[in-house]
C-alpha positions as CSV (number, residue, x, y, z in Angstrom):
1,M,4.9,12.2,-4.4
2,T,8.0,13.2,-2.3
3,T,9.7,16.7,-2.7
4,A,13.3,17.2,-1.3
5,L,13.6,21.2,-0.1
6,P,16.9,22.7,-0.1
7,S,16.6,24.1,3.5
8,A,15.8,23.1,6.7
9,D,14.0,26.4,7.2
10,Q,11.2,25.7,5.2
11,V,9.7,23.7,8.1
12,V,9.4,26.1,11.0
13,V,9.5,24.4,14.6
14,Q,8.2,26.1,17.5
15,E,11.1,25.3,20.2
16,A,8.9,26.7,22.9
17,A,5.9,24.1,21.8
18,V,8.6,21.4,21.4
19,R,9.1,21.9,25.2
20,E,5.7,21.8,26.2
21,K,4.7,18.5,24.3
22,P,6.7,15.9,23.1
23,V,8.1,15.6,19.6
24,L,6.7,12.4,17.9
25,A,8.7,10.3,15.3
26,I,7.0,7.9,13.2
27,L,9.5,5.3,12.5
28,T,9.3,3.5,9.1
29,I,11.9,1.7,6.7
30,D,13.7,3.6,4.0
31,D,13.1,2.8,0.3
32,D,15.5,3.8,-2.6
33,V,12.9,4.5,-4.9
34,Q,10.1,6.4,-2.7
35,F,12.1,7.4,0.1
36,F,10.1,5.5,2.7
37,R,7.5,2.6,3.0
38,G,4.3,2.3,5.0
39,N,0.8,3.6,4.8
40,R,1.3,7.3,3.8
41,P,-2.4,8.2,4.1
42,N,-2.2,7.2,7.7
43,F,1.0,8.7,8.3
44,A,-0.5,12.2,6.9
45,D,-3.6,11.8,9.2
46,L,-1.2,11.4,12.1
47,I,0.7,14.4,11.3
48,A,-2.4,16.5,10.7
49,T,-3.9,15.4,13.9
50,G,-0.6,16.2,15.9
51,E,-0.8,19.5,14.4
52,Q,-4.3,20.3,15.5
53,L,-3.2,19.2,19.0
54,G,-0.2,21.1,19.1
55,Y,2.5,18.6,18.6
56,T,5.3,18.4,16.2
57,A,5.0,15.1,14.5
58,Y,7.1,13.6,11.5
59,V,8.2,10.2,9.5
60,V,11.5,9.1,10.0
61,T,13.2,6.0,8.5
62,V,15.7,3.7,10.3
63,R,18.5,5.0,8.0
64,H,18.0,8.6,8.8
65,L,17.3,8.3,12.5
66,N,20.7,9.3,13.8
67,L,20.5,9.2,17.7
68,N,23.6,11.0,18.0
69,R,22.6,14.4,16.5
70,P,20.0,17.0,18.0
71,K,18.2,17.3,14.5
72,V,17.2,14.1,12.4
73,L,16.2,14.0,8.7
74,G,12.5,13.4,8.3
75,F,9.4,13.9,6.3
76,T,6.3,15.8,6.5
77,Y,3.1,16.1,4.4
78,Y,1.8,19.4,2.8
79,A,-1.7,18.6,2.0
80,K,-2.3,21.7,-0.4
81,E,0.6,20.4,-2.5
82,D,-0.1,16.7,-1.9
83,A,3.5,16.5,-1.3
84,W,5.9,14.7,1.1
85,V,8.6,17.4,2.3
86,R,12.1,16.2,3.4
87,S,13.7,18.4,6.1
88,Y,15.1,18.6,9.3
89,F,13.3,18.2,12.7
90,P,14.2,17.9,16.3
91,R,15.4,14.6,17.9
92,P,12.2,12.9,19.0
93,D,11.1,12.5,22.3
94,I,8.6,9.6,21.4
95,I,9.0,6.9,18.5
96,Y,5.9,5.2,17.4
97,N,6.9,2.2,15.4
98,R,5.1,1.6,12.2
99,I,7.5,-0.2,10.3
100,P,5.2,-2.0,8.0
101,Q,6.5,-5.7,7.5
102,R,7.7,-8.2,9.7
103,E,10.3,-9.0,7.4
104,D,11.6,-5.4,7.7
105,E,11.5,-5.7,11.4
106,R,13.7,-8.8,11.2
107,L,16.5,-7.1,9.3
108,P,20.0,-7.0,11.1
109,R,20.3,-3.2,10.7
110,V,16.8,-2.6,11.7
111,R,17.2,-5.0,14.8
112,K,20.2,-3.0,15.6
113,K,18.4,0.4,15.5
114,L,15.5,-0.7,17.7
115,I,17.8,-2.0,20.4
116,A,20.1,1.4,20.1
117,I,16.4,3.3,20.7
118,S,15.7,1.2,23.5
119,R,18.8,2.3,25.3
120,Q,18.3,6.0,25.0
121,P,17.3,7.5,28.4
122,D,15.3,10.3,26.8
123,I,13.3,8.4,24.0
124,Q,10.5,6.5,24.8
125,M,9.3,4.0,22.1
126,F,6.1,2.0,22.1
127,N,4.9,-1.1,20.0
128,R,8.4,-2.3,19.4
129,R,7.7,-5.4,17.3
130,F,5.0,-7.4,15.4
131,F,3.1,-10.2,17.7
132,N,3.8,-14.0,17.1
133,K,0.5,-15.9,17.2
134,W,2.0,-18.9,19.1
135,S,3.4,-16.6,21.6
136,L,0.1,-14.9,22.1
137,F,-1.8,-18.1,22.7
138,R,1.0,-19.2,25.1
139,W,0.5,-16.0,27.1
140,L,-3.0,-16.0,27.3
141,S,-3.5,-19.3,28.0
142,A,-1.0,-19.3,30.9
143,S,-3.4,-16.8,32.8
144,K,-6.6,-18.0,34.4
145,L,-8.3,-14.7,33.8
146,T,-7.8,-14.9,30.0
147,R,-7.6,-18.6,29.3
148,P,-11.2,-19.0,29.1
149,F,-11.0,-16.9,25.7
150,I,-8.7,-19.1,24.1
151,P,-9.6,-21.9,21.5
152,E,-7.5,-25.1,21.8
153,T,-4.3,-24.2,20.1
154,K,-1.3,-26.2,19.1
155,Q,1.9,-26.0,17.2
156,L,1.6,-27.8,13.8
157,T,4.7,-29.8,14.0
158,S,3.4,-33.1,12.6
159,S,0.4,-35.2,11.2
160,A,0.0,-36.4,14.6
161,V,-0.9,-33.0,16.0
162,L,-3.3,-32.3,13.1
163,S,-4.7,-36.1,13.8
164,G,-5.2,-35.3,17.5
165,M,-6.7,-32.0,17.0
166,L,-9.3,-33.4,14.7
167,K,-10.3,-36.2,17.0
168,R,-11.4,-33.5,19.4
169,H,-12.9,-30.8,16.7
170,P,-14.5,-31.3,13.7
171,M,-13.2,-28.2,12.1
172,L,-9.8,-26.6,12.5
173,Y,-8.1,-23.5,11.5
174,L,-4.3,-23.6,10.4
175,K,-2.5,-20.3,10.9
176,P,1.0,-18.7,9.9
177,V,2.4,-17.7,13.3
178,R,3.4,-14.6,11.5
179,G,0.7,-14.2,9.1
180,K,-1.0,-10.9,7.9
181,A,-4.5,-10.0,6.7
182,G,-5.7,-13.7,6.5
183,V,-3.2,-14.9,3.7
184,G,-1.9,-18.4,3.9
185,I,-4.9,-19.6,6.6
186,M,-6.2,-23.0,6.1
187,S,-9.5,-24.6,7.4
188,V,-9.7,-28.2,7.7
189,R,-13.2,-29.8,8.0
190,V,-14.2,-33.5,8.5
191,Q,-17.0,-34.7,6.7
192,P,-16.9,-38.5,7.6
193,E,-20.0,-39.3,5.3
194,K,-18.3,-38.4,2.3
195,H,-16.0,-40.3,0.2
196,L,-13.3,-37.7,0.3
197,P,-13.9,-36.9,4.1
198,Y,-11.3,-34.2,4.4
199,R,-12.1,-31.0,3.1
200,L,-9.2,-28.3,3.0
201,L,-9.7,-24.7,2.1
202,I,-6.6,-22.3,1.8
203,Q,-7.1,-18.8,1.6
204,E,-4.9,-16.8,-1.0
205,E,-4.4,-13.4,-2.2
206,K,-7.4,-13.5,-4.0
207,G,-10.2,-15.9,-3.1
208,S,-9.3,-19.6,-1.9
209,R,-8.8,-23.0,-3.3
210,T,-10.4,-26.1,-1.9
211,Y,-9.1,-29.7,-1.7
212,Q,-11.0,-32.8,-0.8
213,C,-8.8,-35.5,0.5
214,S,-9.3,-39.2,1.0
215,S,-7.1,-39.6,3.8
216,L,-5.0,-38.1,6.8
217,Y,-2.1,-38.8,4.8
218,R,-3.4,-37.0,1.8
219,L,-4.4,-34.2,3.9
220,W,-1.0,-33.7,5.7
221,E,0.9,-33.8,2.4
222,R,-1.2,-31.0,1.1
223,V,-0.8,-28.9,4.5
224,E,2.7,-29.3,4.7
225,K,3.3,-28.3,1.2
226,Q,1.3,-25.0,2.0
227,S,3.2,-24.4,5.0
228,K,6.6,-25.0,3.3
229,A,5.7,-22.6,0.5
230,N,4.6,-20.0,3.0
231,G,8.0,-20.4,4.6
232,E,6.9,-20.2,8.2
233,P,5.7,-22.3,11.2
234,Y,1.9,-22.9,11.6
235,I,-0.5,-23.5,14.4
236,A,-3.7,-25.5,14.6
237,Q,-6.7,-24.0,16.4
238,Q,-10.0,-25.3,17.3
239,G,-12.5,-23.9,14.8
240,I,-15.4,-22.0,16.5
241,A,-18.9,-22.0,15.0
242,L,-19.4,-18.2,14.9
243,A,-22.6,-16.5,15.4
244,S,-23.9,-15.7,11.9
245,V,-26.5,-13.5,10.1
246,N,-27.8,-14.9,6.7
247,D,-25.6,-17.9,6.9
248,R,-22.4,-15.4,6.9
249,P,-20.5,-15.5,10.2
250,F,-19.0,-12.3,11.6
251,D,-16.5,-11.6,14.2
252,L,-15.6,-8.3,16.1
253,R,-12.7,-6.2,15.6
254,T,-11.8,-4.0,18.9
255,L,-9.3,-1.1,19.2
256,V,-7.5,-0.6,22.4
257,Q,-5.1,2.2,23.3
258,K,-3.6,3.9,26.0
259,N,-5.0,7.1,27.2
260,Q,-3.5,10.4,28.5
261,A,-3.3,8.9,31.9
262,G,-1.4,5.7,30.4
263,Q,-4.3,3.2,31.0
264,W,-5.7,1.0,28.6
265,E,-9.0,2.2,27.1
266,L,-11.5,0.9,24.5
267,T,-11.4,3.2,21.4
268,G,-13.9,1.2,19.3
269,I,-15.5,-2.1,18.3
270,G,-16.1,-2.7,14.7
271,A,-17.7,-5.9,13.0
272,R,-16.6,-7.7,9.7
273,V,-18.9,-10.2,8.1
274,A,-17.3,-13.0,6.3
275,G,-17.4,-13.0,2.6
276,S,-19.3,-15.7,0.7
277,R,-16.0,-17.8,-0.5
278,S,-14.0,-16.7,2.2
279,I,-12.4,-18.5,5.2
280,T,-11.8,-15.2,7.3
281,T,-14.1,-11.9,7.7
282,H,-10.7,-9.7,6.4
283,V,-12.3,-7.0,4.2
284,P,-9.2,-7.4,1.6
285,R,-10.7,-11.1,1.4
286,G,-14.3,-10.3,0.6
287,G,-15.4,-9.4,4.0
288,S,-17.7,-6.6,4.6
289,I,-18.1,-4.0,7.6
290,D,-21.3,-3.8,9.5
291,E,-22.5,-2.6,13.0
292,P,-21.6,-4.9,15.9
293,E,-24.9,-3.9,18.1
294,K,-27.2,-4.7,14.8
295,L,-25.6,-8.0,14.1
296,L,-25.7,-9.0,17.9
297,V,-29.2,-7.9,18.3
298,S,-30.4,-10.0,15.1
299,V,-28.6,-13.1,16.6
300,F,-29.4,-12.7,20.6
301,G,-32.0,-10.1,21.3
302,Q,-31.9,-6.7,22.5
303,E,-30.8,-7.6,26.4
304,K,-28.4,-10.4,25.5
305,A,-26.7,-8.5,22.7
306,R,-26.0,-5.5,25.3
307,R,-24.6,-8.1,27.7
308,V,-22.3,-9.4,25.0
309,L,-21.1,-6.1,23.9
310,Q,-20.3,-5.0,27.7
311,N,-18.2,-8.5,27.9
312,V,-16.4,-7.5,24.8
313,R,-15.5,-4.0,26.2
314,S,-14.3,-5.3,29.5
315,S,-12.6,-8.5,28.4
316,S,-10.5,-6.4,25.5
317,L,-8.9,-4.6,28.3
318,V,-8.2,-7.8,30.3
319,L,-6.6,-9.3,27.3
320,A,-4.5,-6.2,26.4
321,R,-3.2,-5.9,29.9
322,R,-2.2,-9.4,29.8
323,I,-0.7,-9.3,26.4
324,E,1.6,-6.3,27.2
325,R,2.7,-7.8,30.7
326,A,3.9,-10.9,29.0
327,S,5.4,-9.3,26.0
328,K,7.6,-7.3,28.4
329,H,7.5,-4.4,26.1
330,K,5.9,-0.9,26.0
331,L,2.5,-1.1,24.2
332,G,0.5,2.0,23.4
333,E,-2.3,0.2,21.1
334,M,-3.3,-3.0,19.7
335,S,-6.1,-4.3,17.8
336,M,-7.9,-7.6,18.4
337,D,-10.1,-10.1,16.3
338,L,-12.7,-11.8,18.9
339,G,-15.5,-14.1,18.2
340,V,-18.8,-14.9,19.7
341,D,-20.2,-18.2,19.2
342,G,-24.1,-19.2,19.0
343,S,-24.2,-19.3,22.9
344,G,-22.7,-15.8,23.1
345,H,-19.2,-17.0,24.7
346,L,-16.5,-14.7,23.6
347,W,-13.3,-16.0,22.0
348,F,-10.0,-14.7,21.2
349,F,-8.5,-15.2,17.7
350,E,-5.6,-12.4,17.4
351,A,-4.0,-9.5,18.2
352,N,-2.2,-7.0,16.0
353,S,0.6,-4.6,17.4
354,K,0.6,-2.5,14.1
355,P,-3.2,-2.0,13.8
356,M,-4.7,-1.3,10.2
357,K,-6.8,1.7,9.9
358,F,-10.6,1.4,11.0
359,D,-12.9,2.7,8.5
360,E,-15.5,3.5,11.0
361,P,-15.1,7.4,11.2
362,H,-15.6,8.0,15.1
363,I,-13.1,5.2,15.7
364,R,-10.5,6.4,13.4
365,R,-10.7,10.0,14.6
366,K,-10.3,9.0,18.2
367,S,-7.4,6.3,17.4
368,L,-5.4,9.2,15.9
369,E,-5.9,11.5,18.8
370,Q,-4.9,8.7,21.5
371,I,-1.7,8.2,19.9
372,F,-0.7,11.7,21.0
373,H,-2.6,11.7,24.3
374,Y,-0.4,8.5,25.2
375,S,2.8,10.2,23.9
376,G,1.9,13.3,26.0
377,Y,1.7,10.8,29.0
378,L,4.9,9.2,28.3
379,F,6.8,12.6,27.7
380,R,5.4,13.8,31.2
381,K,6.3,10.7,32.9
382,Q,9.9,11.1,31.5
383,R,10.2,14.8,32.8
384,Q,9.1,13.7,36.1
385,A,11.6,10.7,36.3
386,A,14.4,13.1,35.3
387,R,13.5,15.5,37.6
388,G,13.3,12.6,40.3
389,G,9.8,13.5,41.1
390,A,6.7,11.4,41.7
391,Q,5.2,9.8,38.4
392,P,2.0,11.8,37.2
């Protein structure tokens, strides 16, 4: 529910507090029916956390973010009334980009506004855009520190690429470069002893489809049809035999965020177990949540599980630093999908610059707080720079 109030005075902003701490605007896309799009419960949690920490935070749309005025039209959430309230708020010091869809971010008016924000000397914005899977793998493969985590990955431009990869790896994952939540991912497995030796699984919104193909030609026909239907380029990636419990593979989700000192810090690690008929471990695709330590101990034993978890913690920070440096954009958070194979080796599969909500309560609570801790750091740094002082 969204309520439009007649006066901006309904929302009182403490100007003194604004001078002490930054004003944070959660940027999203406008909607003609419901005023704005995005994860409203997440936005409400952010606003409530900001209030607890003494910050002013509100939701603002690309349409309403007028960079030439001291106040902008935004939205806040009143929990008692379960209502979103429209009012005027101070011009933001920090912008947290939560535009929800890649298609929205590519709209000309949105791109124009993001460029305009980046040119404002008194506004700091972080997580400007979604990641592209192919770019991520290029960046990480180019560094000797992060290269060992990367499965072999190629742009899927022809049947020759598919054929060459299948000669080296009996299983591949084919992924849309701008995919989300596992939709459109395909897996290919070669089973040479069978009459139809190429087994193709395609992940859909609900469940998956399986095709058995007699030849590479037939396989490529089906793959090409799916990639064209999805409307975007694909990458082909070496399939990793993940560690599994009760014949169900699992992977790890890490959340890394910057802290009050502007440094990358691990917020938490979660585990996702694949569904019985799913290519991926995504919960919307039938995956389930579990405890990382419990799963790792059941596979490797106590001591090796401890070493694997420590490697996950330290490697997540190495990967985050490399991704930010290569992206050439200011980042404040990212989630990562990491896999552990049967030997305990760690693999990188994906990073997301617009992390979905972690359901683990301790991770969720800290993740909300870190957004404001990092915003405070950016604000202090900006103030120091404006006064010509040293960086805090």
